[in-house]
C-alpha positions in Angstrom: 198.9 155.5 103.0 196.3 156.5 100.6 197.5 158.4 97.4 195.9 161.7 96.9 195.0 162.8 93.4 194.0 166.4 92.2 190.8 166.5 90.2 189.4 169.3 88.3 185.9 167.6 87.3 182.8 167.7 89.6 179.1 166.7 89.7 178.0 164.7 86.7 181.2 165.1 84.7 183.1 163.4 87.4 180.8 160.5 87.6 180.7 160.1 83.9 184.5 159.7 83.8 185.0 156.0 84.1 188.7 156.3 85.2 187.9 158.8 88.1 184.4 157.6 89.0 184.2 155.7 92.4 180.4 155.3 92.6 179.2 154.7 96.0 182.9 154.9 97.3 183.1 158.7 97.4 183.5 159.9 100.9 181.2 162.4 102.7 183.9 165.1 102.4 184.3 164.2 98.6 180.6 164.4 97.9 180.6 167.8 99.5 183.8 169.1 97.8 182.9 167.8 94.4 179.2 168.6 94.3 178.0 165.0 94.4 175.2 165.2 96.8 171.8 164.3 95.1 173.8 162.5 92.4 174.4 159.5 94.6 172.4 157.5 97.0 173.2 158.2 100.7 175.2 154.8 101.3 179.1 154.7 101.1 180.7 151.6 100.3 184.3 150.5 100.3 186.0 148.9 97.2 185.9 145.6 98.9 182.2 146.0 99.5 181.6 147.0 95.8 183.6 143.9 94.6 181.4 141.8 96.7 178.2 143.3 95.6 179.4 143.1 92.0 180.3 139.4 92.2 176.9 138.6 93.7 175.2 140.3 90.9 177.4 138.6 88.3 176.7 135.1 89.8 173.0 135.8 89.5 173.2 136.3 85.8 171.9 133.7 83.6 174.9 133.2 81.2 178.4 134.1 80.4 177.5 136.5 77.7 175.1 138.3 80.1 178.0 138.5 82.6 180.3 139.9 79.7 177.8 142.7 79.1 177.6 143.5 82.6 181.2 143.7 83.0 181.5 145.9 79.8 178.9 148.2 81.5 181.1 148.3 84.5 184.2 149.0 82.7 182.5 152.1 80.9 181.3 153.5 84.4 184.0 152.5 87.0 187.3 151.2 85.7 188.9 150.8 89.1 186.0 148.6 90.3 186.0 146.7 87.0 189.9 146.0 87.4 189.6 145.1 91.1 187.2 142.4 89.8 189.5 141.1 87.3 192.7 141.2 89.3 191.1 139.5 92.4 188.9 137.1 90.5 191.1 136.6 87.2 190.4 132.8 86.7 186.7 133.2 86.6 186.9 136.8 84.8 189.3 135.9 82.1 186.8 133.6 80.1 184.2 136.4 80.4 186.2 139.5 79.1 188.1 137.3 76.5 187.9 134.0 74.9 185.5 132.3 74.6 182.9 134.7 75.6 184.3 137.7 73.5 183.6 135.8 70.5 179.9 135.8 70.9 180.3 139.6 72.1 181.9 140.2 68.8 179.0 138.6 66.9 176.5 140.7 68.8 178.5 143.8 69.2 175.8 145.9 67.4 173.3 144.7 70.0 175.3 145.6 73.0 176.9 148.9 72.0 175.9 151.5 74.4 178.6 154.3 74.8 181.8 155.1 73.1 185.2 153.2 74.0 188.1 153.7 71.7 188.1 154.9 68.1 186.3 153.7 65.2 188.4 155.0 62.0 186.1 154.4 58.9 187.3 154.4 55.5 184.9 157.1 54.3 186.4 159.3 57.0 190.0 158.7 56.1 191.0 162.3 55.4 190.0 163.1 59.1 192.3 160.4 60.8 194.8 163.0 61.9 192.1 165.3 63.4 190.2 162.4 65.2 193.6 161.3 66.7 194.5 164.9 67.8 191.9 164.9 70.6 193.6 166.0 73.9 191.8 163.2 75.6 194.4 160.8 74.1 197.6 162.8 75.0 198.7 160.2 77.3 198.1 157.1 75.2 201.1 154.5 75.2 199.5 151.3 73.9 197.3 150.8 71.0 195.5 147.5 70.0 194.1 147.8 66.5 192.0 145.3 64.3 190.0 145.6 61.1 187.6 142.9 62.3 188.1 140.6 59.3 189.3 137.4 61.2 187.9 137.4 64.5 189.1 134.3 66.5 187.7 131.4 64.3 184.5 133.3 63.5 185.6 135.2 60.6 184.5 138.6 59.4 182.7 140.4 62.2 183.2 143.9 60.8 182.8 146.7 63.3 182.0 144.0 65.9 185.5 143.2 65.9 186.1 146.0 68.3 185.4 143.7 71.2 188.8 142.0 70.6 191.0 145.5 71.2 188.8 146.2 74.3 189.3 142.7 75.7 193.1 142.7 74.9 193.7 145.9 76.4 191.7 145.0 79.7 194.2 142.1 79.9 197.2 144.5 79.5 195.9 146.2 82.7 194.6 143.2 84.6 197.6 141.0 84.0 200.5 143.6 83.7 199.2 146.6 85.6 199.4 149.0 82.7 197.1 152.0 83.5 193.8 151.8 81.5 194.1 155.6 80.7 197.2 154.9 78.7 195.4 152.4 76.5 193.4 152.8 73.3 191.4 150.3 71.3 191.0 151.1 67.6 188.8 149.6 64.9 189.7 150.3 61.4 186.3 150.0 59.5 187.1 149.1 55.9 183.7 147.6 55.4 182.7 144.0 55.8 182.0 141.0 53.5 179.7 139.4 56.0 176.4 139.3 54.3 174.4 138.9 57.6 175.9 142.1 58.9 175.5 144.1 55.8 171.6 143.3 55.7 171.2 143.8 59.5 169.5 147.1 60.2 171.0 147.3 63.5 174.8 146.9 62.4 176.8 149.8 63.7 179.5 149.6 61.1 180.2 151.0 57.5 177.6 149.1 55.4 180.0 148.5 52.5 181.8 145.6 51.1 185.5 145.4 52.3 187.9 147.6 50.7 190.9 145.6 49.2 194.1 146.1 47.3 195.9 149.5 46.9 193.0 151.4 48.5 193.3 149.2 51.8 197.2 149.4 51.9 196.8 153.3 51.5 194.4 153.4 54.4 196.7 151.4 56.4 199.7 153.6 55.7 197.6 156.7 56.4 196.8 155.4 59.8 200.2 154.2 60.8 201.6 157.5 59.8 199.1 159.4 61.7 199.9 157.2 64.8 203.5 157.8 64.4 203.1 161.6 64.2 200.8 161.6 67.1 202.6 159.3 69.3 206.1 158.8 68.3 206.9 156.4 71.1 203.5 154.3 71.0 203.4 150.5 71.0 201.1 149.4 68.1 199.6 146.0 68.6 198.0 144.4 65.6 195.2 141.7 66.2 192.7 139.6 64.1 193.7 140.8 60.6 193.0 138.2 57.7 196.0 135.9 56.7 196.5 137.8 53.5 197.0 141.1 55.3 198.5 140.3 58.6 202.0 139.1 57.8 202.5 141.8 55.1 201.5 144.6 57.4 203.8 143.3 60.0 206.6 143.2 57.6 205.9 146.5 56.2 206.0 148.5 59.6 208.1 146.3 62.0 211.1 148.4 61.4 209.2 151.8 61.4 207.9 151.8 64.9 207.6 149.7 67.9 204.9 147.2 66.6 204.0 143.6 66.7 201.3 141.3 65.7 199.9 139.1 68.6 198.4 136.4 66.3 201.7 135.8 64.6 204.3 136.5 67.4 202.4 136.2 70.7 200.7 132.9 69.7 204.1 131.6 68.6 205.7 132.6 72.0 203.2 131.1 74.3 203.1 127.8 72.1 206.9 127.5 72.2 207.0 128.2 75.9 204.5 125.2 76.5 206.7 123.0 74.2 209.9 124.1 75.9 208.3 123.2 79.2 207.3 119.7 78.0 210.8 119.0 76.5 212.6 120.2 79.7 210.6 118.1 81.9 211.8 115.0 79.9 215.2 116.0 79.0 214.3 116.2 75.4 215.2 118.5 72.6 212.8 120.0 70.2 215.3 119.3 67.2 214.5 115.5 67.9 210.8 116.0 67.5 208.6 115.7 64.5 206.1 118.5 64.2 202.9 118.5 62.2 201.1 122.0 62.0 197.5 121.6 61.1 196.8 125.2 59.7 199.0 127.2 57.5 197.8 130.7 58.1 199.8 133.5 59.8 199.5 131.8 63.2 200.7 128.5 61.9 203.5 130.0 60.3 204.5 132.1 63.2 204.5 129.3 65.6 206.7 127.1 63.2 209.2 130.0 62.7 209.8 130.3 66.3 210.0 126.6 66.9 212.3 126.4 64.0 214.7 129.0 65.8 214.6 126.8 68.9 215.8 123.8 66.9 218.7 125.8 65.4 219.6 127.4 68.9 219.8 123.4 70.1 222.4 122.9 67.3 220.3 121.9 64.2 221.2 123.5 60.9 218.2 125.3 59.1 217.9 122.3 56.7 217.8 119.8 59.4 215.3 121.7 61.5 213.1 122.3 58.4 213.0 118.6 57.8 211.2 118.1 61.1 208.2 120.2 60.1 205.0 119.2 58.1 202.5 122.0 57.5 198.9 121.3 56.2 196.0 123.5 55.2 192.5 122.5 53.8 194.2 121.1 50.7 196.6 118.7 52.4 200.3 118.9 53.0 202.1 122.1 51.6 204.6 120.8 49.0 207.0 122.9 47.1 205.4 122.7 43.7 202.1 124.2 44.9 201.3 127.6 43.4 200.4 130.7 45.5 202.2 129.9 48.7 203.3 132.9 50.9 207.1 133.3 51.7 206.3 131.8 55.1 204.4 128.8 53.8 207.2 128.2 51.2 209.8 128.1 53.8 208.1 125.0 55.3 206.7 123.4 52.0 208.1 119.9 51.4 210.1 119.1 48.2 210.4 115.3 49.3 206.8 114.1 49.0 206.3 113.2 45.4 203.6 110.8 44.7 202.6 110.2 48.4 199.2 111.1 49.8 199.0 114.5 51.2 195.8 114.2 53.4 196.1 114.9 57.2 195.6 111.1 58.0 198.2 109.9 55.6 200.8 112.5 56.6 200.3 111.5 60.5 200.6 108.0 59.7 203.8 108.4 57.6 205.7 110.9 59.6 205.1 109.4 63.1 204.7 112.9 64.5 205.5 113.5 68.1 203.9 117.1 68.2 200.6 118.0 66.7 199.4 121.6 66.6 196.1 122.8 65.4 195.3 126.3 64.3 192.8 125.4 61.7 189.7 126.9 63.1 187.8 123.7 62.3 186.2 121.6 65.1 187.1 117.9 65.7 189.8 117.3 63.2 192.1 115.6 65.8 190.2 112.3 65.4 190.5 109.3 67.8 192.4 107.2 65.2 195.0 110.0 64.9 195.6 110.5 68.4 195.8 106.7 69.2 198.4 106.4 66.5 200.4 109.3 68.0 200.4 107.5 71.3 201.6 104.4 69.9 204.6 106.3 68.4 205.8 108.0 71.4 205.5 108.0 75.2 204.4 111.6 75.8 202.7 113.0 72.6 202.4 116.7 72.8 198.9 117.6 71.3 197.8 121.3 71.1 194.3 122.0 69.7 194.7 125.9 69.8 191.7 126.9 67.6 189.3 129.1 69.4 186.7 129.9 70.6 186.0 126.6 72.2 183.5 125.4 69.7 186.2 125.3 67.1 188.7 123.4 69.0 190.2 120.5 66.9 189.6 118.2 70.0 188.7 118.3 73.6 191.2 117.6 76.3 189.1 114.9 77.6 189.0 112.9 74.4 192.6 113.4 73.8 193.6 112.1 77.2 191.2 109.2 76.9 192.6 108.2 73.4 196.2 108.6 74.6 195.8 106.5 77.8 196.2 109.7 79.7 199.8 110.2 78.3 199.4 113.2 76.1 200.7 116.6 77.1 197.8 118.9 76.1 197.2 122.6 75.9 194.3 124.4 74.3 193.5 127.6 72.8 190.4 128.4 74.8 189.5 127.5 78.3 188.2 123.8 79.2 187.0 122.5 82.6 189.4 120.5 84.6 189.9 116.8 84.1 189.8 113.9 86.6 193.1 111.9 86.0 194.3 109.1 88.2 191.7 110.1 90.8 193.0 113.7 90.8 191.6 117.0 89.4 194.0 118.3 86.7 193.9 121.7 85.4 193.8 121.9 81.6 196.6 124.2 80.2 195.5 127.1 78.0 198.1 128.4 75.7 196.5 131.9 76.0 198.4 134.9 74.5 197.7 136.7 77.9 200.8 134.8 79.1 202.9 136.9 76.6 201.5 140.3 75.3 200.9 141.9 78.6 204.4 141.3 80.0 205.8 142.3 76.6 203.9 145.6 76.6 205.1 146.2 80.0 208.7 145.7 78.9 208.2 148.1 75.8 206.9 150.9 78.1 209.5 150.4 80.8 212.6 150.2 78.4 211.3 152.7 75.8 212.4 150.1 73.1 212.1 151.6 69.5 211.4 148.2 67.9 210.2 144.7 68.8 212.6 142.0 67.9 211.9 138.2 67.1 214.6 137.4 69.9 212.5 139.4 72.4 209.6 137.0 71.7 211.9 134.1 72.2 213.2 135.6 75.6 209.5 135.9 76.5 208.8 132.4 75.7 211.9 131.1 77.7 210.8 133.4 80.6 207.4 131.9 80.6 208.8 128.3 80.3 211.1 128.8 83.3 207.9 129.1 85.5 206.4 125.8 84.3 205.1 123.7 87.3 206.1 120.6 85.1 209.8 121.4 85.8 209.4 120.4 89.4 206.5 118.2 89.4 206.2 115.1 86.8 202.4 115.4 87.1 202.3 119.2 87.0 201.1 121.6 84.2 203.0 123.0 81.3 202.1 126.6 82.2 201.4 128.4 85.4 197.7 128.9 86.5 196.1 132.1 85.3 195.9 133.3 88.8 199.6 133.9 88.5 199.3 135.9 85.3 200.5 139.1 87.1 203.8 137.2 88.3 204.0 135.8 84.8 203.7 139.3 83.1 206.6 140.6 85.4 208.7 137.5 84.5 208.2 138.0 80.8 208.8 141.8 81.1 212.2 141.3 82.5 213.3 138.6 80.3 212.3 140.4 77.2 213.7 143.7 78.6 217.1 142.2 78.8 216.8 140.8 75.5 215.9 144.4 74.1 219.0 145.7 75.8 221.1 142.9 74.1 219.5 143.7 70.7 220.3 147.4 71.1 216.7 148.7 70.7 216.6 150.3 74.1 218.9 152.2 76.4 221.8 150.3 78.1 220.2 149.8 81.5 221.4 147.5 84.3 219.2 144.6 85.5 218.3 146.6 88.6 217.4 149.6 86.5 215.0 147.5 84.2 213.5 145.9 87.4 212.7 149.3 88.9 211.4 150.8 85.7 209.0 147.8 85.2 207.9 147.8 88.8 207.2 151.6 88.7 204.7 151.2 85.8 202.4 148.6 87.7 199.0 150.3 88.4 197.0 148.8 91.0 193.2 149.3 91.1 192.6 151.1 94.3 190.6 154.2 95.0 192.6 157.4 95.7 191.6 160.2 97.8 190.6 163.3 95.8 191.4 166.9 96.2 189.7 169.8 94.1 192.0 171.6 91.7 
């Protein structure tokens, strides 16, 4: 039975409201009642017909970037149709609305910006943040994704163009977990940019100023968080693509003040951990028996290592025993305890037993005989043929994850890794790659996409009313995802479910992390059945309602 919605808008105001607009799907009666005659062509189309027409148009466009731009235009005019496309064709749409195409979209954001979506909170207007957030249009906001645009994927400082990331992330909250788009808000904190190309580009839409740093930056972030807490005491605040020097300190500063998390640090860690748990479970192995080399020592690398460290301890290893299994490198080589300037997270994994030995990547790989290699370096091609072949000699099923994105920054291609490892490696990437032909069969390439984690976690937080996001909730999310691994029942299966099952994944992640939230005491003591019902009640489906005039 079609749901009926009471609507106060009419005419052009209704057509300009992306969440209410139905385009040519307005019925004849609705066109009469809402004064739409003359504003629309005569034809009346169903949602199914609109989806087919949109797909046909998208297929005719010349590039992924052109398709991204058209999808964004569609999102800004008819959100129900936009999300119907995403949910029905998620596998083909995901790379268009997010990685890898969103990288180019951020670089060219000033070219493609046409109409407002979300909020740009600029440093020169910091005294007006509270007034800007007070707009009644934002009364129902429940999830915010915020960035300052300084570390966009592997592309660096994109300034105001970084807004493409919060917009893309929130579209996945809706497409994958069914969170209603009218409850989401993308925010760009415009604290300037150090990207000289942007500063000298007359078309740049952001604040044309070098980045604010130090105490001024911290005070701006504090003012923003305080304003958010006051405006929405129970909001979920998701931090995205902040620089390494800011990401972890911001998370530590605010994680106990409100319901907040950093997806680059915690979401990436959870999906990577899930993929490794799947690999270990399929071969009756334990992570505490593996040797892990982490190429990249920023916030993402440290976040992954911390969660893997916890898995090893859960398996019975002491902290010292578990730490002995990690080797973390940055552009200067292996992190050693005598190096100055290490962050707390880096210092935890720095080696104190590596005196007078070479610290370069190739030497570390040779001496450690690593069984797990994870790349979050942002540098293309660092996983060489020599290194992969040596790993394959050291273990039967090497686990090799080139996680840097977009695709052009990947440490190696899945095809090369499989060729160099005699097709024995277990591979997962940060960005999508085409399927491989293995043993005469087409094999899907796993992608450790954070979309496996954060939509379900967000759904959990809204359903439970959790006041905080705990590390154990991310561990529960990782284990919930790992439980769905096709490799558990098929030795030739994938580490992760296909992206076509992301809504099923989101529900499983939501329930697993919700049970953990209850155990951690950060939400009401609800039964499993109550948690399930609350989660299901929040899932929005992109379908048109019948409208009646208020």
